[in-house]
N, C-alpha and C positions, 0 to 999 in steps of 0.2 A: 353134585355140581359146582365146579369153584367160578362159576361168571362173573363178570366184574360188577357190582352191584351198589345201592346208595346213591345219594344225593348230595352235595355241599352248600349247605343254603346259605353258607357264609362269603361264598362268590357272589360279588356285583357286579365284576367287569369283567370277561371272559377275554382271551388273548384277540380275539376278532373283534369286541365289541370297542365303541367310541364313549369314553364317557367325558362327560363337562369337559372345556379346557382347563376350568378353574381346579378342577378336580385332579384332571392329567398333571398339570403343572405341581400341583402341591402334593402329589404321591413322588413325583419326580425328586421335588426338594428335598422332600423325607429320606428319601432313597439316597441321595446325594450327600443331608447331614448326616446318616450314618457309616456311611462308608468313605467317604472323603478322607476325614480323618484317619484311618488305619493305613490307607494307599499311599498315603504321606509319611504316614509316622513310620512304616516300614523301610520306605526308600531310608529314611534320615537314620534310624537305629542302624540298618547294615552297614551304611556309608560312616558314621561315625566310628562306630568299632573296630571298622576296618582301617581307620583314620585316613579316610580321604579327604581332599582339601573342600573349603566351603564351596570352590566353584564347581565341582563334578557333585555334590549334592544339589545345587540351585538346578543344575541340567539334570540328574536324575528324577528329580520330584515333577518339572515340567516335561518329562518324555514321558511316566508314568500316567500321569494325567490324563495326557493324549491319548495315549496308548488304551489307555482302561474306557475313555469316553467312546471312544471307535471303536473298540470290540464289542462294549455295552450295547451300542444302537447296533450291530451288525448284528450281536445274539438275537435281538428283538426282531429286527425289521427280515434278516432270512436272507441273504444273497445267496441265490442256487443251493447248494448244499454246505454252505457255509453258514452257520446261525442256527439256532435250536427254533426260533420262531415264539418265543417264550421269553418273558424278565429276567434273564440271570445276568447278573451285575456284574462286571469285570473288576478287577482290580489288582493288586500287588501280592504273592503268594508268599504266606509266612513260612511253607513247607520250605522255600531254597534259601529262607537265612541263613542256615549254615552254610552250605555250599557255597552260597555267593560271597561269604564273609572271607571264607577259604579261599575263593579263586581273586577275591582284589586284593589280599595280604599277598597271596603267593607270584599274581602275574599282574593284577590291575585290571583296571577296567575294562579293556581290550579284551586280556583273554576270559574273564566272566562274559562281555559280550558276545565271543567265538562259541564259548561254551553255549551258551542259552539257545544259539539259533542254530547249530548240528542236534542238540537233543531235540528240540521242538519237532524235528521230524518225524521223531518217534510217534509223536502224541498223533501225527497226518498217517502215520502206516498204520495205528490201532483203530483210529476212528475208520478207515478202508476195511480193515478185516475184523472186525467188531461180530459179524455174525460167526465167525471162525471159533473165536472166544468166548461166545457163549457159556461154555459147561466152566469158564474158569471165572469171569468175572459178572460171577450171578447176583441174587439179590441180595444174599446173604453177605457177599463181600462186600458188595457196595452199601448196604445200608449199615454194615459193622464198619468201614472206614469214615461215616460219615457221624455214627456214634462216638467215634475216635476223634472227631474232629475237634468235637467238643470237649471231650477230656483235654485234647492237648490245648486250646486254649483256654480254658478254666482256669489255671494255675494263672495265668497273666492276668487273666480279667478281675481275681480276686484280688490280687497283689496292687491291681489301679484299683480297686476300691478306698484302699489309703494313701495313695498318691500325691502328696498333699507338699506344699513348700516347709522350712523347718521356719519354726517361731508362728505358725498357725494355730489355732482354734484346736483343741483336740475332738472338740465336736463339729466341724467342720465338715471333715469328709462322708461320717457317717449320716449328718442329718441331711448335706446335700444327695445323697445316695438315696437315703430311703424317702425323702420326698419324689426322686423319680420313680423310685421303682413303685410305691404308691401307686401314684398319678398314675403311670402307665398301667400296670395290674388294675386298678380300680376301672379306667375307661375299657380297658379290652374285657372285664367278665362281666362289667355293670353299665356300662356308660352306651347312650345311644348309637346306634347306626351311624351318624351322622360325626357324632365326637369321634368313636373309634378310630373313624378313617385317620382322624391327627392325632391319635394318641402318641406317637412317638414324638413330634415338635411338639405336644403341648408338656409331654413328659420331661423332654429334654430342658426345655423353655421354662417351667418351673423348678427343675433342678439347678439351672445355669443362675434362676434368679435368688434361689437360697445360698447358693453357693457366691453369690455376688456380694450378697451380705454380710458374708466372713470374710472377703475380700479375698475370695479363693480365684475368682474368674479376673485374670490378668488383660486389662484393658489396652498397654500399653503396644504391644507387636502390632494389634491392628490399628491402631490409629497413627504407626510409623510407616506403614507397610501401603506401598503408592498403589492407586487404584489399577490401572492396566501397568503392564511390565513384560519383559520377555527375561528370559534365564542370564544369569553373568556367566556359566559356565558357556564350552563349546562341546560338542559331537566328540566320544575321545576312540571312535572308530572298529575297527576289528582287527582280530590278530590273525594275519594271512599266512605266519610262519609259525604254527602251533608249536611250543617248546617242552619239556618233561612233563612241566605242571598242568598242561592243559590235558594232555594222555593219563595222569594220575588221578584228576577230577574228573573226567568223563563220566565213568560207570556211575559217580555217586550223583551227577547231574541226571543222565536216564533214567537210572531208580526211581529221583523224588520227580522226574518229569511223569514216569509213568503213574507214582502215585498220586499227583497231581491228575492226572486222567480219570483216576477210579473215583477222585474225589465228585469230579466232573461229570461220571459216569453218576453217579449218586443223587447230585443234584438235579440231573436231567430227568431223572425217573420220579425226585421228589417234586420239581416243579410241575409235573403232568398232573400228579394228586391232588394237589391244593391250588389249582387255575381252572379246575371246570367245575361248574356244576352237577354232572352229572359224571360220574366216574367212567371212564375209558382204558381198554387195556393200554400197557405201557407201548409207545412208538416210538421202536428203536430207532427210525430214521432220525425224529428229535434229538435223542442221545446223539446218535454219531453226527449232524449240525453241532451240537453245543460241544463236542470233542477239537470238530475242525475250527470251530472260531478261538477254542481255546488255543490250540494248535497256532493259530494265527496271531491271536495276541502275544503269544512267547515268541514267535518270529520275530515281530513287528518290536516286541521290547529291545530284543536281542542287536536289530539293526540300530535301535535307538540307543542302545549303552545303559537299560536299565534294568532294574529286578523283572524277573519272569511274571506273567499275569496268571490268573486262574479264574473262577467263578467264585464267586461268594456265597456260601450259603446260608447265609443269614438273607439273602434272596427269596429262600422259602420262606423263612418267617414271617418274614416285612408282607409276602404277599397272602398268608395268612392270616396272619393280625389285621391288615388293609381291608382284604377282600376285593382288591383291586389288581386284577393281571393282564390288562392291556397293553396290549404293545406298543401302544404311545408313550407308556411310562417308561420304557425300557430306551425308546428313542431321544425324549426329554432328559431320561439321567446321563444318557450320553452326552446329550449336548451340553448341560450342564458341568460336565465333566471338563470337557476344552472348556469351556469361557473359565472356569475358577484357573485353568492354567493359566491365563493368561491378566488372573485379577488377583495379584498378591494378597491385596486385604481383604476379598471375601478367603479366600485358602489362610489367611491368619486369623480369622472370625472363626471356621470351624475345627481348626487345629486349637483353638485357644479353647473349648470346648472342656474344662474342667474332667480330669481323669475318673473320679470319681460318680460323677453324672453320667458321662458315656460309660464305664462300667455298668453302672445300675442297670442300662436299659440290654445291652449287651446277653448280661444275664438274662432275661426274659426271651430274646430269641434264640441263645444256646438250649436254653428249657425246651422250646417249642422244635428246635432242629434235633434236638437229642430222642424226641418221641417219634419223629419224624422217620429218623434213624431206624428206629425198632419195627414202626409199620413196614418200613421197607425189608427188613428182616425175616418178619411174618406173614408176607403176602403168599407167601406159596405151602404155606405150613411148615413148622419146624419139629423134626425128629431128633432122638438123639445125636444124629451124626452133626445136622445144622447146629443142634446148639451147641455143642463141644467146639465144632469150626468159629461160632460167634464171640461163646465165652470166651476162649482162649486166646482168641484174636485179640479181644478189646484189653481184657486185662494185663497180657502180655505187652502189648501197646502201653497202656497206662504204666506200669514197671517202668517201662524202657523212659518214657517221658519223665517220669520223676526221678530217674536215677537207682531206683531201688534194686536194678536187674546186674551184676556184675558191673557196675560202672567203673571202678576202679579196673577194670581188663581190658575195659574197652580203648580208653584211652582217648586221644586228640586225634587219631589216624582214621583212617579211610571208614572202618567199623563203627567207630565213635560218632563220624559225620552222619554214615547211615542209619544206624539202629536209634540215635541220640531221639529223634522225633517220636514219635510216639504214634503216629499216623502212619509213618513209613514203618516203622515195626511190625504192626500192628498188621498192617497190610501184606507185607508180605508172610507173615504166619496164615493169613485168610486164604492168600493164593496159594501156598505151599501146602495146606492141608487139603483146598479145594481139589487141587492138584491131583495129591494122594488117591483120594477117593475117586475121584478120575477112570485115573492110571488102574486102581486096581479092582474096578467096579466087574460085573460082568461083561462080557463081548457083545456085542451088539451085531446082529442079522441085518444085512442089508439087500435091498433091489433097487436098481434104477429102472422106471418106466416111461416110457412113451404113450401119452395118452390116445389111445385109438380103441378099436373093438374088442382087443387083445387084454386092455389092461384087469377090467376085472377080475377076468380067471385069475390071471396072473395074481394079483394081489391075494386072492382069496387062498390058491396054491401056498404063496408063501406063508399067508399068517396061521394056515393049517399047519405047517409043516414045524415053524417057531413054537404053537401050541403045544403040538405032539414032543416038541423037545421039552417042553418045562412042565411036562405030564400032566396036560390041562383035560376034563375030560371032553366028551364031544358037545355037549352044549354050551359049555364054558367057551370051547372054540369058537362056535357058529356065534355068539356072541361079542367075539374078538374080532372074528370075519365082517360081521355087520357095521359094528364101528367104523375099521376101517375103510369099509365100502363106502358109508353115508359121510366120513371125514372127505373122502376124494370125492365125493358128488357134490358135497359146501363149497370145497373150494373151486370147480368146476362152476359151479355158479355164480361163485362171488368175484370172479374175474373175467376178463375178455382176453384173452392172449391169445397170440398168432399160435399156427400151427408149428410154427419153428421154434415158439416158448414153450411149449406144452407136454415136457416133461418133467418127472417128478422121483426124489429118493426117498425111498423108505426105510425108514432101521426102528428094528425092535428089539427091545432089550428087558428081562424081566428083573423086578421090582419084586421087595419084601410084601406090596399089597396087592397086586397082581403084573401088569405087562405095561408098558411106556412103550405108545408110537409116536414115533417125528415123521412130520412129512417137509420135507425141504424142495420147493419150487419156487419160479420166477412171479415176482411183486406186484404190487398194481393190484392186489384182491383187497376187497372188504376185511376187516377183520372179524374173526370168528366170534372171539369171546365177547365183542362187542355185539355183533349179531346176536346170541344166544340169551345175553342177558336183556336184549328187547323183547325177546319171546315174552318173557315174565308181562308185558304189556301188552299183548297182542293175543286174546282170547282167541281170535278165531283165523284160520286158516286163509287167507287172501289169494294166497299163491304156492300152488301145488310144489314149488321150491322148497317151502320151507318146510315140508316132511321132514328132507333130509336133516335138516336144524333140529326138528324136532326128536326125530330118534339119537341122533345122538348126544344132545343133550339128556336123553333118560337113559342110556346104554353108555353110554361115560360117566367116569368119575371127575375128572378134569378135562378141561379144556384150555390148553394158553395159548396164543398166537403174537407171535412177533416178528416184528417187521422191521427187515432193513431195507437201504437202497439196494434193489434188485434182487433182493431175497424175501422170502416168506418161509419162516419156521412154524409149524403146525404141532403141538405136543400133545398127544391125545392119552390118560391114563385110564387105565381097566382092570374092574377087580378082578380079582382069581377067583378058581371055583371056590364055591364055598362049602 
């Protein structure tokens, strides 16, 4: 029985809980300390590679911090269907570096801004149709993309470990990095819980102190920067009459946007795993909210003329390290981003953190993030098909990222831009293989039911016909019918829809291990996975309605309940004849 079990004792504050103000502000400062620098540096790197003027760089950094702060707060606090309701920190997307450089070179900031605005609507579309894409964007796909994020970022991080000015002592970088890594890892592994909460700040402070002793921390820019100020540049505007360069780059922007959406999907799944003491089934309404907030961030970034936004996967690692998942932390982090946008001195202080120090701590986050990706891939079990999808996608992505696969043939054109990023190329492989598996799989038998007095006889007849076609014996067929009836009864007892909403679509398909039944119906019902997991703690049947849950738990081999806005999808597997 694949019910959701386990308790995460590492979680000190769940999303709805309110930690003390000092802890909230401290956790927000930790997140800002780690993430503000890459938000700013990504913008600076893209603009300088594209040879943009300092006035545009000043504006783009300011806009990126404002948009990141607003969308981080929206992710945490949730406005309607926009936002996850979890601490998912937003920031400049590294996946867009190549395509944004191309857009700036070919058409300038206004062309890039228009491309970002148009492509952002594809993310809203994906969020609204996520239930229809559930067989493509599976845990294997999203978990593999998270693993590829670490493989894509790791080479840059490893290079940064040795990023020191010329003439500096050869021991400066390794000693500062080692001091940071040892401090953070030591506190996480063996430190008391009170100090573990502050492990990122303590580790970075120790690393910066060691770096300063070698003269590696440059305080000049911090002293010269004003305390309060506005950007010197102006809004670059939008391109309302797009030229050929716009249409040539639009496909690449759309693909990278969808790849970023898959990353957000994985983050939306992973953040739920590390934010609750008792593990619950994944709520895909949270994922839809995260995607909508991500799309909002991209739309605002395009309108503001800066690089696109995305969720930072380090949010998951940070929540796991600190044990603090309270929504207030996300709101405080967003506010700090906005404040830093108007405080050049604060931004200079964070940006001044030496590369080896920042890289050493990011290695800890990447290690935790990689394991989260592995856990997501494994959550539904791995057979030889899922293993091939995850393995091929990961290593092909790594190959393209390291320019080891046909790099000379790709060149600098569309394919080079599209496949040069390991996360993009690996995600494409995972999606194509998953789509092929779905299209070539066994055909599903379908039945639509109105929940009335004739429902159970119709369902029983449908399942017996399916079992007969599959060659099942009568005992196995009746077991399948029992599971189908109890699933339907469990759905009815778990929610209170009106008569107009009481309809369900049932699909049945043969699997190597038996049969898979899928029930699609109106939402706002209790999650069956969670209900089944709670039965382990309830030895006595206090409510006769629980009989359906217990029978379902006994006769099915797994139950998976995916909740989307407006739609519930319950997938039940039943072992075939022995």
